N, C-alpha and C positions, 0 to 999 in steps of 0.2 A: 622539125622545129615547130614552135607554137603556131606560126602563121599558116603553114601547110596543113596542120591538124585542124585549125579553124576553118580553112577553106574546104576541107573534106567534110566537115560537120556543119557547114553554114546552113544547109537546108534542114538540119535536125534541131537547131537551136532557135527558139522564138526570139524575135527582135527585142522583146521586153526585158530579156536577161542582160545584165551588164556584160559588156564586151571586155575580154581580157586585154590588158594594156599591151600593145605591140611595140616593137623597137622604135617606131616613128612617133610615138605619142609624146615623149618628152625630149627637150633639148636644153643645151646650156647657153646662157647669155653672159657675155663678158661685161663686167661693170667695174667701176673704180672701187678698190678695196673690198671686193666680194665677187661672187659668182651668183647667177640666178638660174633656177631650174624653171623652164617654161613648159606648161601643158599646151601642146600644139593644137589641141582640139578646142580649148576654152580661151587660150591666151593668158590665163592666170599665171603669175610668177611667184616663186618663193625664193627669198634671199638666203644664200649660204655665206654668212659673214666671216671675216677673218677671226681666228680664235677657235674654230671648230677642231676637235681632236682628230688626229691622223686616221684612226680606224673608222670613225664615223664618216669622215670626208671621203676616204677610199670607197667605202660601201655606197655612198650617194653617187659618186661619179661612175663607178662600175655599173650601177643600176640605170643611170641615165644613158650612158654610152653603150650599154650592153656589151662591154668588154673590160678586161682587166688591164692594169698598167703593163706596158712592155718592159719598163725598167723602174726600179726603186733603188735609190742609193743616197749616200750622204756626201756632200761636197764640203770638205773642211777648209777649202782655200778662199771662201767668200769673205768679203769685207765685213758683212754683218755677223760673222762667225759661222760655225758649221750649219748648213742647211740640208734638210732631207728633201729629196725631190722624187716625185712619182710622175712618170711620163706615159702617155697613151699614144697609139699610132696615128691619131688625128692631129698631132702637133701640139697638144695641150700638155703642159707640165704644171703640176701643183707644187708649191714651195711651202715647206713647214719649218718652223723655228722651234728649238727646244726651250720650253719655258720651265725653268727649274722649279720643282715642287718643294713645298715645305717639308714633306715627308721624305725621310732618307731611304725608305723602302722602295720608293718609285724612282727608277733610274732615269727615265726620260718621260717627257710630256710634250710630244711634238704636236704643234698647233698650226693650222692653216694660216699662212702669213703672206702669200702672194701667188700669182699665177703668171704663166708665160705661154704664148702661142707662137710657134715657129711654123715653117712650111709643113704641110700635111701630106700624108701619102695619098695617092690618087683615089683610093677607094673609100676614104673617110669623109664624113660630113664636115662641112665648114662650120667653124664656131665664130660668132660675131657679137658685136654690141647690139643693143636694141635698135640702134640706128642703121644696122646692117654693115657696120665697119668691121673688117677682118683682114686676114692675110690676103694680099692681092688688091685691096681697095686702093684707089689713087689718092694722092695728096688733095686733089680738088674735092673728091668725095668726103675725105676726112675734114677738110676745112668747111664744107657745107654743113657738117653736123657738130663740130667742136671748134672752140677757139684754141689755136695752137701756138706754141713757141717752138721754133725749129733752129737747131744749130749744128754745125759740122763738128763732129767729134771723131775720135779714133774708131768708133763703131760705125760711122757713116753719117747720114743726115738724120740725126736723132730729134724726136719731137716729144713734147709733153703737153698735157692739158692741165688747166687749173684744178680739175676734179681728181687728177691722179692717174690718168692713162698715159703710158709711155710707149714709144716704139721707134722703129727705124724705117725710113724710106730708102729706096734703092737709087735715088738721085735727087737733084734740087728742084726740078720743075713740077708743074701741076699734074703731069701724067705719071710721075714717080709712084711706084707701088710700095705698099707696106710689106716688109719682109719679116718683121717680128713686132709683137705687141705684148705689153705686160703691165701689171699693177701690183703694188705692195712690194715686199722684199724681193730683190732679184740678185743675181750673181753675175753681173756684167763687169768685164775687165776693160777699163779705158786706158 
């Protein structure tokens, strides 16, 4: 892989030559109604707004995560209508809605419309908000970063922020942990 080749050649390459981006250079940041790509070396971010086409979105996420989706499928049972979803092994699912095109030749125009993060596999990087909130963060940590509204629903202790972050705590107290987090269109059955 690239890292081991670079390690083998590190004495042969002068420091002044640009270093090839490694797996750890970029990460994803969860935001309301978008995702952000962060350059971990500089801290600069680029927003990926809702509305980005499916193919472009998949390419961006594949490049950032250095992995392909584990599943891609369409859920026709969602309240918002059929939603196409792409999921990665780190717990991230990107949700797409079909925006009908004026052209009859184009069957579908799936666009980024939401994201969901559930529990991740043990070997994957954690995805969080800029405030460090993600799966496993406590209610106390969430409340120190955001103003919340929490209510008991059939999903559990569901919360929302005025900016458009939503999720579920595994209990009612301050030590309760976030088990899922989402923004934009989702397919939750209450």
